[in-house]
PQR file of N, CA, C, O and H, with PARSE charges and radii, in Angstrom:
ATOM      1  N   UNK A   1     -58.356 -44.713 -64.969 -0.4000 1.5000
ATOM      2  CA  UNK A   1     -56.938 -44.086 -64.984 -0.0000 2.0000
ATOM      3  C   UNK A   1     -56.110 -44.930 -64.936  0.5500 1.7000
ATOM      4  O   UNK A   1     -56.277 -46.012 -64.373 -0.5500 1.4000
ATOM      5  N   UNK A   2     -55.032 -44.559 -65.545 -0.4000 1.5000
ATOM      6  CA  UNK A   2     -54.222 -45.697 -65.477 -0.0000 2.0000
ATOM      7  C   UNK A   2     -53.632 -45.551 -63.643  0.5500 1.7000
ATOM      8  O   UNK A   2     -52.837 -46.329 -63.118 -0.5500 1.4000
ATOM      9  H   UNK A   2     -54.896 -43.680 -66.002  0.4000 1.0000
ATOM     10  N   UNK A   3     -54.211 -44.493 -63.043 -0.4000 1.5000
ATOM     11  CA  UNK A   3     -53.489 -44.547 -61.258 -0.0000 2.0000
ATOM     12  C   UNK A   3     -54.167 -45.201 -60.903  0.5500 1.7000
ATOM     13  O   UNK A   3     -53.701 -45.722 -59.889 -0.5500 1.4000
ATOM     14  H   UNK A   3     -54.857 -43.861 -63.470  0.4000 1.0000
ATOM     15  N   UNK A   4     -55.534 -45.719 -61.225 -0.4000 1.5000
ATOM     16  CA  UNK A   4     -56.465 -46.578 -60.657 -0.0000 2.0000
ATOM     17  C   UNK A   4     -56.173 -47.985 -61.076  0.5500 1.7000
ATOM     18  O   UNK A   4     -56.507 -48.970 -60.418 -0.5500 1.4000
ATOM     19  H   UNK A   4     -55.912 -45.297 -62.048  0.4000 1.0000
ATOM     20  N   UNK A   5     -55.625 -48.008 -62.043 -0.4000 1.5000
ATOM     21  CA  UNK A   5     -55.185 -49.405 -63.061 -0.0000 2.0000
ATOM     22  C   UNK A   5     -54.139 -50.110 -62.215  0.5500 1.7000
ATOM     23  O   UNK A   5     -54.194 -51.221 -61.686 -0.5500 1.4000
ATOM     24  H   UNK A   5     -55.354 -47.208 -62.577  0.4000 1.0000
ATOM     25  N   UNK A   6     -53.046 -49.079 -62.212 -0.4000 1.5000
ATOM     26  CA  UNK A   6     -51.946 -49.643 -61.726 -0.0000 2.0000
ATOM     27  C   UNK A   6     -51.436 -48.892 -60.373  0.5500 1.7000
ATOM     28  O   UNK A   6     -51.944 -47.942 -59.778 -0.5500 1.4000
ATOM     29  H   UNK A   6     -53.002 -48.177 -62.642  0.4000 1.0000
ATOM     30  N   UNK A   7     -50.386 -49.561 -60.120 -0.4000 1.5000
ATOM     31  CA  UNK A   7     -50.075 -49.257 -58.695 -0.0000 2.0000
ATOM     32  C   UNK A   7     -49.261 -47.994 -58.615  0.5500 1.7000
ATOM     33  O   UNK A   7     -48.399 -47.860 -59.483 -0.5500 1.4000
ATOM     34  H   UNK A   7     -49.974 -50.333 -60.603  0.4000 1.0000
ATOM     35  N   UNK A   8     -49.422 -46.873 -57.545 -0.4000 1.5000
ATOM     36  CA  UNK A   8     -48.850 -45.833 -57.747 -0.0000 2.0000
ATOM     37  C   UNK A   8     -47.262 -45.547 -57.786  0.5500 1.7000
ATOM     38  O   UNK A   8     -46.741 -44.528 -58.241 -0.5500 1.4000
ATOM     39  H   UNK A   8     -50.123 -46.983 -56.840  0.4000 1.0000
ATOM     40  N   UNK A   9     -46.195 -47.333 -56.867 -0.4000 1.5000
ATOM     41  CA  UNK A   9     -45.037 -47.336 -57.333 -0.0000 2.0000
ATOM     42  C   UNK A   9     -45.032 -47.580 -58.774  0.5500 1.7000
ATOM     43  O   UNK A   9     -44.225 -46.685 -59.027 -0.5500 1.4000
ATOM     44  H   UNK A   9     -46.618 -48.161 -56.497  0.4000 1.0000
ATOM     45  N   UNK A  10     -45.153 -47.811 -59.299 -0.4000 1.5000
ATOM     46  CA  UNK A  10     -45.394 -48.306 -60.810 -0.0000 2.0000
ATOM     47  C   UNK A  10     -44.625 -46.905 -60.995  0.5500 1.7000
ATOM     48  O   UNK A  10     -43.429 -46.828 -60.712 -0.5500 1.4000
ATOM     49  H   UNK A  10     -45.808 -48.538 -59.094  0.4000 1.0000
ATOM     50  N   UNK A  11     -45.091 -46.193 -61.306 -0.4000 1.5000
ATOM     51  CA  UNK A  11     -44.531 -44.542 -61.837 -0.0000 2.0000
ATOM     52  C   UNK A  11     -43.417 -43.914 -60.644  0.5500 1.7000
ATOM     53  O   UNK A  11     -43.494 -43.845 -59.418 -0.5500 1.4000
ATOM     54  H   UNK A  11     -46.062 -46.256 -61.535  0.4000 1.0000
ATOM     55  N   UNK A  12     -42.443 -43.532 -61.548 -0.4000 1.5000
ATOM     56  CA  UNK A  12     -41.323 -42.400 -60.633 -0.0000 2.0000
ATOM     57  C   UNK A  12     -42.261 -41.833 -61.049  0.5500 1.7000
ATOM     58  O   UNK A  12     -43.315 -42.093 -61.628 -0.5500 1.4000
ATOM     59  H   UNK A  12     -42.380 -43.587 -62.544  0.4000 1.0000
ATOM     60  N   UNK A  13     -41.367 -40.427 -60.410 -0.4000 1.5000
ATOM     61  CA  UNK A  13     -41.438 -38.794 -60.033 -0.0000 2.0000
ATOM     62  C   UNK A  13     -40.887 -38.081 -61.737  0.5500 1.7000
ATOM     63  O   UNK A  13     -40.842 -36.881 -62.007 -0.5500 1.4000
ATOM     64  H   UNK A  13     -40.510 -40.216 -59.939  0.4000 1.0000
ATOM     65  N   UNK A  14     -40.639 -38.872 -62.378 -0.4000 1.5000
ATOM     66  CA  UNK A  14     -40.429 -38.152 -63.528 -0.0000 2.0000
ATOM     67  C   UNK A  14     -41.502 -38.411 -64.845  0.5500 1.7000
ATOM     68  O   UNK A  14     -41.761 -37.784 -65.872 -0.5500 1.4000
ATOM     69  H   UNK A  14     -40.676 -39.847 -62.159  0.4000 1.0000
ATOM     70  N   UNK A  15     -42.006 -39.769 -64.191 -0.4000 1.5000
ATOM     71  CA  UNK A  15     -42.843 -40.576 -65.372 -0.0000 2.0000
ATOM     72  C   UNK A  15     -44.170 -39.594 -65.101  0.5500 1.7000
ATOM     73  O   UNK A  15     -44.685 -38.961 -66.022 -0.5500 1.4000
ATOM     74  H   UNK A  15     -41.796 -40.279 -63.357  0.4000 1.0000
ATOM     75  N   UNK A  16     -44.683 -39.543 -63.662 -0.4000 1.5000
ATOM     76  CA  UNK A  16     -45.610 -38.619 -62.953 -0.0000 2.0000
ATOM     77  C   UNK A  16     -45.669 -37.258 -63.718  0.5500 1.7000
ATOM     78  O   UNK A  16     -46.631 -36.564 -64.048 -0.5500 1.4000
ATOM     79  H   UNK A  16     -44.265 -40.057 -62.914  0.4000 1.0000
ATOM     80  N   UNK A  17     -44.239 -37.097 -63.900 -0.4000 1.5000
ATOM     81  CA  UNK A  17     -44.011 -35.041 -63.245 -0.0000 2.0000
ATOM     82  C   UNK A  17     -44.519 -34.900 -65.360  0.5500 1.7000
ATOM     83  O   UNK A  17     -45.022 -33.858 -65.780 -0.5500 1.4000
ATOM     84  H   UNK A  17     -43.458 -37.661 -63.632  0.4000 1.0000
ATOM     85  N   UNK A  18     -44.212 -36.244 -66.416 -0.4000 1.5000
ATOM     86  CA  UNK A  18     -44.486 -35.995 -67.536 -0.0000 2.0000
ATOM     87  C   UNK A  18     -46.041 -36.155 -67.519  0.5500 1.7000
ATOM     88  O   UNK A  18     -46.650 -35.166 -67.924 -0.5500 1.4000
ATOM     89  H   UNK A  18     -43.803 -37.091 -66.075  0.4000 1.0000
ATOM     90  N   UNK A  19     -46.842 -37.298 -67.094 -0.4000 1.5000
ATOM     91  CA  UNK A  19     -47.936 -37.223 -67.240 -0.0000 2.0000
ATOM     92  C   UNK A  19     -49.157 -36.215 -66.622  0.5500 1.7000
ATOM     93  O   UNK A  19     -50.179 -35.998 -67.273 -0.5500 1.4000
ATOM     94  H   UNK A  19     -46.347 -38.102 -66.764  0.4000 1.0000
ATOM     95  N   UNK A  20     -48.937 -35.680 -65.398 -0.4000 1.5000
ATOM     96  CA  UNK A  20     -49.238 -34.520 -65.132 -0.0000 2.0000
ATOM     97  C   UNK A  20     -49.440 -33.134 -66.123  0.5500 1.7000
ATOM     98  O   UNK A  20     -50.537 -32.627 -66.359 -0.5500 1.4000
ATOM     99  H   UNK A  20     -48.106 -35.856 -64.870  0.4000 1.0000
ATOM    100  N   UNK A  21     -48.167 -32.655 -66.631 -0.4000 1.5000
ATOM    101  CA  UNK A  21     -47.754 -31.998 -67.318 -0.0000 2.0000
ATOM    102  C   UNK A  21     -48.724 -31.886 -68.943  0.5500 1.7000
ATOM    103  O   UNK A  21     -49.015 -30.802 -69.447 -0.5500 1.4000
ATOM    104  H   UNK A  21     -47.276 -33.066 -66.440  0.4000 1.0000
ATOM    105  N   UNK A  22     -49.110 -33.272 -69.568 -0.4000 1.5000
ATOM    106  CA  UNK A  22     -49.693 -33.860 -70.759 -0.0000 2.0000
ATOM    107  C   UNK A  22     -51.252 -33.614 -71.153  0.5500 1.7000
ATOM    108  O   UNK A  22     -51.973 -33.520 -72.146 -0.5500 1.4000
ATOM    109  H   UNK A  22     -48.874 -34.153 -69.158  0.4000 1.0000
ATOM    110  N   UNK A  23     -51.342 -33.541 -68.862 -0.4000 1.5000
ATOM    111  CA  UNK A  23     -53.021 -33.468 -68.719 -0.0000 2.0000
ATOM    112  C   UNK A  23     -53.381 -32.325 -68.503  0.5500 1.7000
ATOM    113  O   UNK A  23     -54.533 -31.909 -68.625 -0.5500 1.4000
ATOM    114  H   UNK A  23     -50.756 -33.617 -68.055  0.4000 1.0000
ATOM    115  N   UNK A  24     -52.304 -31.626 -68.115 -0.4000 1.5000
ATOM    116  CA  UNK A  24     -52.206 -29.851 -67.581 -0.0000 2.0000
ATOM    117  C   UNK A  24     -52.575 -29.619 -68.920  0.5500 1.7000
ATOM    118  O   UNK A  24     -53.734 -29.314 -69.198 -0.5500 1.4000
ATOM    119  H   UNK A  24     -51.368 -31.964 -68.016  0.4000 1.0000
ATOM    120  N   UNK A  25     -51.624 -29.745 -69.848 -0.4000 1.5000
ATOM    121  CA  UNK A  25     -51.493 -28.999 -71.279 -0.0000 2.0000
ATOM    122  C   UNK A  25     -52.738 -29.273 -71.958  0.5500 1.7000
ATOM    123  O   UNK A  25     -53.247 -28.350 -72.594 -0.5500 1.4000
ATOM    124  H   UNK A  25     -50.682 -29.993 -69.622  0.4000 1.0000
ATOM    125  N   UNK A  26     -53.259 -30.301 -71.927 -0.4000 1.5000
ATOM    126  CA  UNK A  26     -54.634 -30.811 -72.304 -0.0000 2.0000
ATOM    127  C   UNK A  26     -55.632 -29.632 -72.213  0.5500 1.7000
ATOM    128  O   UNK A  26     -56.327 -28.804 -72.803 -0.5500 1.4000
ATOM    129  H   UNK A  26     -52.846 -31.052 -71.410  0.4000 1.0000
ATOM    130  N   UNK A  27     -55.192 -30.162 -71.036 -0.4000 1.5000
ATOM    131  CA  UNK A  27     -56.986 -28.840 -69.764 -0.0000 2.0000
ATOM    132  C   UNK A  27     -56.671 -27.409 -70.462  0.5500 1.7000
ATOM    133  O   UNK A  27     -57.619 -26.696 -70.789 -0.5500 1.4000
ATOM    134  H   UNK A  27     -54.627 -30.834 -70.557  0.4000 1.0000
ATOM    135  N   UNK A  28     -55.465 -27.035 -70.666 -0.4000 1.5000
ATOM    136  CA  UNK A  28     -55.312 -25.397 -71.407 -0.0000 2.0000
ATOM    137  C   UNK A  28     -55.797 -25.230 -72.691  0.5500 1.7000
ATOM    138  O   UNK A  28     -56.533 -24.285 -72.976 -0.5500 1.4000
ATOM    139  H   UNK A  28     -54.695 -27.614 -70.400  0.4000 1.0000
ATOM    140  N   UNK A  29     -55.334 -26.341 -73.754 -0.4000 1.5000
ATOM    141  CA  UNK A  29     -55.669 -26.519 -75.283 -0.0000 2.0000
ATOM    142  C   UNK A  29     -57.303 -26.773 -75.066  0.5500 1.7000
ATOM    143  O   UNK A  29     -58.033 -26.326 -75.950 -0.5500 1.4000
ATOM    144  H   UNK A  29     -54.737 -27.109 -73.523  0.4000 1.0000
ATOM    145  N   UNK A  30     -57.769 -27.296 -74.212 -0.4000 1.5000
ATOM    146  CA  UNK A  30     -59.332 -27.317 -74.452 -0.0000 2.0000
ATOM    147  C   UNK A  30     -59.462 -26.305 -73.960  0.5500 1.7000
ATOM    148  O   UNK A  30     -59.570 -25.768 -75.062 -0.5500 1.4000
ATOM    149  H   UNK A  30     -57.176 -27.659 -73.494  0.4000 1.0000
ATOM    150  N   UNK A  31     -59.588 -25.245 -73.089 -0.4000 1.5000
ATOM    151  CA  UNK A  31     -60.103 -24.046 -72.219 -0.0000 2.0000
ATOM    152  C   UNK A  31     -60.072 -23.325 -73.121  0.5500 1.7000
ATOM    153  O   UNK A  31     -61.085 -22.806 -73.590 -0.5500 1.4000
ATOM    154  H   UNK A  31     -59.500 -25.681 -72.194  0.4000 1.0000
ATOM    155  N   UNK A  32     -58.576 -23.089 -73.676 -0.4000 1.5000
ATOM    156  CA  UNK A  32     -58.300 -21.767 -74.831 -0.0000 2.0000
ATOM    157  C   UNK A  32     -59.605 -22.175 -76.449  0.5500 1.7000
ATOM    158  O   UNK A  32     -60.211 -21.282 -77.040 -0.5500 1.4000
ATOM    159  H   UNK A  32     -57.753 -23.511 -73.295  0.4000 1.0000
ATOM    160  N   UNK A  33     -59.689 -23.342 -76.720 -0.4000 1.5000
ATOM    161  CA  UNK A  33     -60.490 -23.314 -78.146 -0.0000 2.0000
ATOM    162  C   UNK A  33     -61.627 -23.366 -76.923  0.5500 1.7000
ATOM    163  O   UNK A  33     -61.745 -22.154 -76.740 -0.5500 1.4000
ATOM    164  H   UNK A  33     -59.197 -24.068 -76.240  0.4000 1.0000
ATOM    165  N   UNK A  34     -62.245 -23.786 -76.276 -0.4000 1.5000
ATOM    166  CA  UNK A  34     -63.416 -23.756 -75.667 -0.0000 2.0000
ATOM    167  C   UNK A  34     -63.999 -22.636 -75.484  0.5500 1.7000
ATOM    168  O   UNK A  34     -65.092 -22.594 -74.918 -0.5500 1.4000
ATOM    169  H   UNK A  34     -62.150 -24.771 -76.424  0.4000 1.0000
TER
END
């Protein structure tokens, strides 16, 4: 994962929020389809 490959300090709060948002959207979409 990106968090394992790069130090947490490399990402700022906005980038982390966007990343988490994309991941959660993927989970929601896969849940609705499945």
